[in-house]
Backbone as XML, in Angstrom:
<?xml version="1.0"?>
<chain id="A" units="angstrom">
  <residue number="1" name="MET">
    <atom name="N" x="12.760" y="-192.520" z="54.314"/>
    <atom name="CA" x="12.597" y="-191.107" z="55.091"/>
    <atom name="C" x="10.699" y="-189.517" z="54.087"/>
  </residue>
  <residue number="2" name="HIS">
    <atom name="N" x="11.265" y="-190.783" z="52.602"/>
    <atom name="CA" x="10.749" y="-190.275" z="51.440"/>
    <atom name="C" x="9.077" y="-190.529" z="52.086"/>
  </residue>
  <residue number="3" name="THR">
    <atom name="N" x="8.846" y="-192.220" z="52.370"/>
    <atom name="CA" x="6.645" y="-192.343" z="52.158"/>
    <atom name="C" x="6.986" y="-191.773" z="53.353"/>
  </residue>
  <residue number="4" name="LYS">
    <atom name="N" x="7.873" y="-191.489" z="54.826"/>
    <atom name="CA" x="6.750" y="-190.679" z="56.149"/>
    <atom name="C" x="6.699" y="-189.008" z="55.026"/>
  </residue>
  <residue number="5" name="ALA">
    <atom name="N" x="7.337" y="-188.577" z="54.774"/>
    <atom name="CA" x="7.023" y="-187.210" z="54.356"/>
    <atom name="C" x="6.030" y="-187.657" z="53.192"/>
  </residue>
  <residue number="6" name="LYS">
    <atom name="N" x="5.470" y="-188.284" z="52.861"/>
    <atom name="CA" x="3.868" y="-188.083" z="51.563"/>
    <atom name="C" x="2.693" y="-188.945" z="52.617"/>
  </residue>
  <residue number="7" name="ALA">
    <atom name="N" x="3.468" y="-189.593" z="53.568"/>
    <atom name="CA" x="2.447" y="-189.393" z="54.747"/>
    <atom name="C" x="2.082" y="-188.873" z="55.356"/>
  </residue>
  <residue number="8" name="VAL">
    <atom name="N" x="2.669" y="-188.301" z="55.331"/>
    <atom name="CA" x="2.076" y="-186.600" z="56.217"/>
    <atom name="C" x="1.629" y="-185.872" z="55.440"/>
  </residue>
  <residue number="9" name="ILE">
    <atom name="N" x="2.259" y="-185.948" z="54.157"/>
    <atom name="CA" x="1.632" y="-185.018" z="53.846"/>
    <atom name="C" x="0.164" y="-185.384" z="52.985"/>
  </residue>
  <residue number="10" name="LYS">
    <atom name="N" x="-0.548" y="-186.272" z="53.209"/>
    <atom name="CA" x="-1.105" y="-186.581" z="53.415"/>
    <atom name="C" x="-2.540" y="-187.055" z="53.555"/>
  </residue>
  <residue number="11" name="GLU">
    <atom name="N" x="-1.721" y="-187.082" z="54.968"/>
    <atom name="CA" x="-3.095" y="-186.614" z="56.626"/>
    <atom name="C" x="-3.461" y="-184.875" z="56.761"/>
  </residue>
  <residue number="12" name="CYS">
    <atom name="N" x="-1.944" y="-184.159" z="57.226"/>
    <atom name="CA" x="-2.583" y="-183.388" z="56.559"/>
    <atom name="C" x="-3.425" y="-182.253" z="55.896"/>
  </residue>
  <residue number="13" name="TYR">
    <atom name="N" x="-3.746" y="-183.019" z="54.631"/>
    <atom name="CA" x="-4.447" y="-182.517" z="53.188"/>
    <atom name="C" x="-5.483" y="-182.769" z="54.133"/>
  </residue>
  <residue number="14" name="GLU">
    <atom name="N" x="-5.922" y="-184.228" z="54.138"/>
    <atom name="CA" x="-6.678" y="-185.033" z="53.768"/>
    <atom name="C" x="-7.546" y="-185.113" z="55.278"/>
  </residue>
  <residue number="15" name="LYS">
    <atom name="N" x="-7.208" y="-183.772" z="56.559"/>
    <atom name="CA" x="-7.207" y="-183.269" z="57.946"/>
    <atom name="C" x="-8.487" y="-181.798" z="57.100"/>
  </residue>
  <residue number="16" name="ASN">
    <atom name="N" x="-7.205" y="-182.342" z="56.499"/>
    <atom name="CA" x="-7.835" y="-179.977" z="56.397"/>
    <atom name="C" x="-8.459" y="-180.399" z="55.557"/>
  </residue>
  <residue number="17" name="LYS">
    <atom name="N" x="-9.251" y="-181.047" z="54.466"/>
    <atom name="CA" x="-10.101" y="-181.188" z="53.161"/>
    <atom name="C" x="-11.230" y="-181.457" z="54.382"/>
  </residue>
  <residue number="18" name="ALA">
    <atom name="N" x="-10.765" y="-181.795" z="55.638"/>
    <atom name="CA" x="-13.090" y="-182.795" z="56.023"/>
    <atom name="C" x="-12.590" y="-182.148" z="57.206"/>
  </residue>
  <residue number="19" name="GLY">
    <atom name="N" x="-11.875" y="-179.768" z="57.278"/>
    <atom name="CA" x="-12.376" y="-179.141" z="58.248"/>
    <atom name="C" x="-11.914" y="-179.110" z="59.153"/>
  </residue>
  <residue number="20" name="ASP">
    <atom name="N" x="-10.391" y="-179.575" z="59.194"/>
    <atom name="CA" x="-10.549" y="-179.741" z="60.855"/>
    <atom name="C" x="-9.678" y="-178.509" z="61.190"/>
  </residue>
  <residue number="21" name="PRO">
    <atom name="N" x="-9.706" y="-177.419" z="61.743"/>
    <atom name="CA" x="-9.359" y="-176.376" z="62.132"/>
    <atom name="C" x="-7.719" y="-175.566" z="62.318"/>
  </residue>
  <residue number="22" name="ASN">
    <atom name="N" x="-7.222" y="-177.463" z="62.587"/>
    <atom name="CA" x="-5.926" y="-177.337" z="63.585"/>
    <atom name="C" x="-5.202" y="-178.048" z="62.400"/>
  </residue>
  <residue number="23" name="TYR">
    <atom name="N" x="-5.344" y="-177.817" z="61.054"/>
    <atom name="CA" x="-4.087" y="-178.534" z="60.172"/>
    <atom name="C" x="-4.564" y="-177.339" z="59.049"/>
  </residue>
  <residue number="24" name="PRO">
    <atom name="N" x="-4.499" y="-175.928" z="59.176"/>
    <atom name="CA" x="-4.989" y="-174.774" z="57.711"/>
    <atom name="C" x="-3.658" y="-175.848" z="56.905"/>
  </residue>
  <residue number="25" name="LEU">
    <atom name="N" x="-3.193" y="-175.159" z="55.488"/>
    <atom name="CA" x="-2.329" y="-175.870" z="54.666"/>
    <atom name="C" x="-1.853" y="-174.416" z="54.664"/>
  </residue>
  <residue number="26" name="PRO">
    <atom name="N" x="-0.546" y="-174.317" z="54.233"/>
    <atom name="CA" x="0.142" y="-175.769" z="54.095"/>
    <atom name="C" x="1.006" y="-175.264" z="55.885"/>
  </residue>
  <residue number="27" name="THR">
    <atom name="N" x="0.827" y="-175.042" z="56.156"/>
    <atom name="CA" x="1.444" y="-173.949" z="57.340"/>
    <atom name="C" x="1.769" y="-176.078" z="58.269"/>
  </residue>
  <residue number="28" name="SER">
    <atom name="N" x="0.496" y="-176.624" z="58.535"/>
    <atom name="CA" x="0.526" y="-177.950" z="59.535"/>
    <atom name="C" x="1.393" y="-178.738" z="59.273"/>
  </residue>
  <residue number="29" name="MET">
    <atom name="N" x="0.480" y="-178.750" z="57.172"/>
    <atom name="CA" x="2.254" y="-179.093" z="56.818"/>
    <atom name="C" x="3.800" y="-179.233" z="56.908"/>
  </residue>
  <residue number="30" name="LYS">
    <atom name="N" x="4.111" y="-177.952" z="56.422"/>
    <atom name="CA" x="5.272" y="-177.445" z="57.036"/>
    <atom name="C" x="5.261" y="-177.583" z="58.827"/>
  </residue>
  <residue number="31" name="THR">
    <atom name="N" x="5.022" y="-177.810" z="59.642"/>
    <atom name="CA" x="5.264" y="-178.270" z="60.516"/>
    <atom name="C" x="5.493" y="-179.454" z="60.495"/>
  </residue>
  <residue number="32" name="ARG">
    <atom name="N" x="4.780" y="-180.047" z="60.161"/>
    <atom name="CA" x="5.007" y="-181.507" z="60.850"/>
    <atom name="C" x="5.597" y="-181.878" z="59.964"/>
  </residue>
  <residue number="33" name="LEU">
    <atom name="N" x="6.046" y="-181.959" z="58.574"/>
    <atom name="CA" x="7.198" y="-182.422" z="58.041"/>
    <atom name="C" x="8.271" y="-182.031" z="58.365"/>
  </residue>
  <residue number="34" name="ARG">
    <atom name="N" x="8.821" y="-181.018" z="58.909"/>
    <atom name="CA" x="9.866" y="-180.053" z="59.335"/>
    <atom name="C" x="10.817" y="-181.610" z="60.498"/>
  </residue>
  <residue number="35" name="GLU">
    <atom name="N" x="9.163" y="-181.101" z="61.297"/>
    <atom name="CA" x="9.409" y="-182.561" z="63.061"/>
    <atom name="C" x="9.775" y="-183.588" z="62.458"/>
  </residue>
  <residue number="36" name="THR">
    <atom name="N" x="9.170" y="-184.382" z="61.364"/>
    <atom name="CA" x="9.072" y="-186.240" z="60.746"/>
    <atom name="C" x="10.458" y="-185.592" z="60.165"/>
  </residue>
  <residue number="37" name="VAL">
    <atom name="N" x="10.981" y="-184.639" z="59.564"/>
    <atom name="CA" x="11.936" y="-185.862" z="58.641"/>
    <atom name="C" x="13.069" y="-185.183" z="59.297"/>
  </residue>
  <residue number="38" name="GLY">
    <atom name="N" x="13.024" y="-183.681" z="60.610"/>
    <atom name="CA" x="13.985" y="-183.228" z="60.905"/>
    <atom name="C" x="14.741" y="-182.720" z="60.724"/>
  </residue>
  <residue number="39" name="GLU">
    <atom name="N" x="15.945" y="-181.330" z="60.286"/>
    <atom name="CA" x="16.488" y="-180.839" z="59.120"/>
    <atom name="C" x="17.629" y="-180.557" z="58.752"/>
  </residue>
  <residue number="40" name="ARG">
    <atom name="N" x="17.893" y="-181.990" z="58.835"/>
    <atom name="CA" x="19.882" y="-182.653" z="57.700"/>
    <atom name="C" x="18.601" y="-183.037" z="56.660"/>
  </residue>
  <residue number="41" name="TYR">
    <atom name="N" x="17.222" y="-182.832" z="56.481"/>
    <atom name="CA" x="16.394" y="-183.461" z="55.416"/>
    <atom name="C" x="14.702" y="-182.558" z="55.419"/>
  </residue>
  <residue number="42" name="TRP">
    <atom name="N" x="15.408" y="-182.138" z="55.629"/>
    <atom name="CA" x="14.276" y="-180.770" z="55.650"/>
    <atom name="C" x="14.082" y="-179.660" z="54.247"/>
  </residue>
  <residue number="43" name="LYS">
    <atom name="N" x="14.916" y="-179.723" z="53.573"/>
    <atom name="CA" x="15.435" y="-178.544" z="52.197"/>
    <atom name="C" x="14.515" y="-179.620" z="51.008"/>
  </residue>
  <residue number="44" name="LYS">
    <atom name="N" x="15.017" y="-181.642" z="51.068"/>
    <atom name="CA" x="14.778" y="-182.346" z="49.995"/>
    <atom name="C" x="12.616" y="-182.341" z="50.249"/>
  </residue>
  <residue number="45" name="ALA">
    <atom name="N" x="12.503" y="-182.210" z="51.855"/>
    <atom name="CA" x="11.554" y="-182.168" z="52.211"/>
    <atom name="C" x="10.246" y="-181.298" z="51.472"/>
  </residue>
  <residue number="46" name="GLU">
    <atom name="N" x="11.092" y="-179.664" z="51.703"/>
    <atom name="CA" x="10.095" y="-178.960" z="51.502"/>
    <atom name="C" x="9.882" y="-178.757" z="50.042"/>
  </residue>
  <residue number="47" name="GLN">
    <atom name="N" x="10.957" y="-179.054" z="48.834"/>
    <atom name="CA" x="10.774" y="-179.255" z="47.885"/>
    <atom name="C" x="10.103" y="-180.116" z="47.451"/>
  </residue>
  <residue number="48" name="TYR">
    <atom name="N" x="8.794" y="-181.242" z="47.846"/>
    <atom name="CA" x="8.547" y="-182.278" z="47.703"/>
    <atom name="C" x="6.854" y="-181.701" z="47.930"/>
  </residue>
  <residue number="49" name="LEU">
    <atom name="N" x="7.603" y="-180.791" z="49.011"/>
    <atom name="CA" x="5.797" y="-180.621" z="49.761"/>
    <atom name="C" x="5.724" y="-179.267" z="49.498"/>
  </residue>
  <residue number="50" name="ASN">
    <atom name="N" x="6.856" y="-177.823" z="47.855"/>
    <atom name="CA" x="5.932" y="-176.905" z="47.307"/>
    <atom name="C" x="6.046" y="-177.756" z="45.495"/>
  </residue>
  <residue number="51" name="GLN">
    <atom name="N" x="5.790" y="-178.649" z="45.118"/>
    <atom name="CA" x="5.408" y="-179.337" z="43.895"/>
    <atom name="C" x="3.974" y="-180.408" z="44.029"/>
  </residue>
  <residue number="52" name="PHE">
    <atom name="N" x="3.278" y="-180.787" z="45.254"/>
    <atom name="CA" x="2.636" y="-180.886" z="46.011"/>
    <atom name="C" x="1.057" y="-180.677" z="46.257"/>
  </residue>
  <residue number="53" name="LEU">
    <atom name="N" x="2.228" y="-178.707" z="46.441"/>
    <atom name="CA" x="0.819" y="-178.154" z="46.858"/>
    <atom name="C" x="0.347" y="-176.981" z="45.778"/>
  </residue>
  <residue number="54" name="LYS">
    <atom name="N" x="1.725" y="-176.862" z="44.069"/>
    <atom name="CA" x="1.230" y="-176.895" z="43.191"/>
    <atom name="C" x="0.494" y="-176.955" z="42.227"/>
  </residue>
  <residue number="55" name="GLN">
    <atom name="N" x="0.418" y="-178.565" z="42.804"/>
    <atom name="CA" x="0.321" y="-180.709" z="41.993"/>
    <atom name="C" x="-1.430" y="-179.390" z="42.003"/>
  </residue>
  <residue number="56" name="GLU">
    <atom name="N" x="-1.417" y="-179.298" z="43.337"/>
    <atom name="CA" x="-3.201" y="-179.322" z="44.351"/>
    <atom name="C" x="-4.377" y="-177.708" z="43.724"/>
  </residue>
  <residue number="57" name="ARG">
    <atom name="N" x="-3.046" y="-176.420" z="43.346"/>
    <atom name="CA" x="-3.773" y="-175.428" z="43.048"/>
    <atom name="C" x="-3.382" y="-176.182" z="41.226"/>
  </residue>
  <residue number="58" name="GLU">
    <atom name="N" x="-3.224" y="-176.174" z="40.519"/>
    <atom name="CA" x="-3.424" y="-176.947" z="39.607"/>
    <atom name="C" x="-4.394" y="-177.428" z="39.398"/>
  </residue>
  <residue number="59" name="ASN">
    <atom name="N" x="-4.366" y="-178.484" z="39.711"/>
    <atom name="CA" x="-5.841" y="-179.495" z="39.491"/>
    <atom name="C" x="-6.527" y="-178.290" z="40.212"/>
  </residue>
  <residue number="60" name="LYS">
    <atom name="N" x="-7.347" y="-177.857" z="40.874"/>
    <atom name="CA" x="-8.392" y="-177.264" z="41.419"/>
    <atom name="C" x="-8.389" y="-175.860" z="40.117"/>
  </residue>
  <residue number="61" name="GLU">
    <atom name="N" x="-7.362" y="-175.388" z="39.815"/>
    <atom name="CA" x="-7.984" y="-173.693" z="39.195"/>
    <atom name="C" x="-8.683" y="-174.781" z="38.352"/>
  </residue>
  <residue number="62" name="ARG">
    <atom name="N" x="-7.871" y="-176.744" z="37.132"/>
    <atom name="CA" x="-8.699" y="-176.882" z="36.352"/>
    <atom name="C" x="-10.324" y="-177.381" z="36.851"/>
  </residue>
  <residue number="63" name="PHE">
    <atom name="N" x="-10.052" y="-177.710" z="37.227"/>
    <atom name="CA" x="-11.448" y="-177.719" z="38.322"/>
    <atom name="C" x="-12.301" y="-176.555" z="38.091"/>
  </residue>
  <residue number="64" name="ASP">
    <atom name="N" x="-11.750" y="-175.611" z="38.350"/>
    <atom name="CA" x="-12.941" y="-174.607" z="38.089"/>
    <atom name="C" x="-13.298" y="-174.009" z="37.513"/>
  </residue>
  <residue number="65" name="LEU">
    <atom name="N" x="-12.204" y="-173.913" z="36.407"/>
    <atom name="CA" x="-12.979" y="-173.758" z="35.255"/>
    <atom name="C" x="-13.880" y="-174.952" z="34.326"/>
  </residue>
  <residue number="66" name="LEU">
    <atom name="N" x="-13.135" y="-176.067" z="34.677"/>
    <atom name="CA" x="-14.628" y="-176.743" z="33.382"/>
    <atom name="C" x="-16.166" y="-176.234" z="34.333"/>
  </residue>
  <residue number="67" name="VAL">
    <atom name="N" x="-15.936" y="-176.499" z="36.083"/>
    <atom name="CA" x="-17.149" y="-175.524" z="36.432"/>
    <atom name="C" x="-17.818" y="-174.007" z="35.781"/>
  </residue>
  <residue number="68" name="LYS">
    <atom name="N" x="-16.955" y="-173.895" z="35.790"/>
    <atom name="CA" x="-17.093" y="-173.131" z="34.828"/>
    <atom name="C" x="-17.654" y="-172.292" z="33.146"/>
  </residue>
  <residue number="69" name="GLU">
    <atom name="N" x="-17.399" y="-172.964" z="32.728"/>
    <atom name="CA" x="-17.725" y="-173.940" z="31.158"/>
    <atom name="C" x="-18.696" y="-174.883" z="30.832"/>
  </residue>
  <residue number="70" name="GLY">
    <atom name="N" x="-19.734" y="-174.937" z="32.410"/>
    <atom name="CA" x="-20.911" y="-175.503" z="32.726"/>
    <atom name="C" x="-20.427" y="-177.305" z="32.412"/>
  </residue>
  <residue number="71" name="LEU">
    <atom name="N" x="-19.066" y="-177.522" z="32.403"/>
    <atom name="CA" x="-18.797" y="-178.597" z="31.840"/>
    <atom name="C" x="-18.993" y="-180.343" z="32.951"/>
  </residue>
  <residue number="72" name="MET">
    <atom name="N" x="-18.831" y="-179.283" z="34.106"/>
    <atom name="CA" x="-18.670" y="-180.183" z="35.118"/>
    <atom name="C" x="-19.533" y="-179.387" z="36.508"/>
  </residue>
  <residue number="73" name="ARG">
    <atom name="N" x="-20.190" y="-179.855" z="37.140"/>
    <atom name="CA" x="-21.415" y="-179.346" z="38.113"/>
    <atom name="C" x="-20.261" y="-179.620" z="39.492"/>
  </residue>
</chain>
């Protein structure tokens, strides 16, 4: 189940990143995960999703800081 959840999160993220309007984050991830894992495993999948989204926000913040400081373009 964990592998399926990771695949759904990655797919939604990639489609959102490519600009697909049908995949707004985190709404698309939550909907697809819930459908994939069912109510029984939703709590654990939601925890994983929140961890993933937090990590993505932190990565973006670090990148933005490096750009602001002129260390990256």
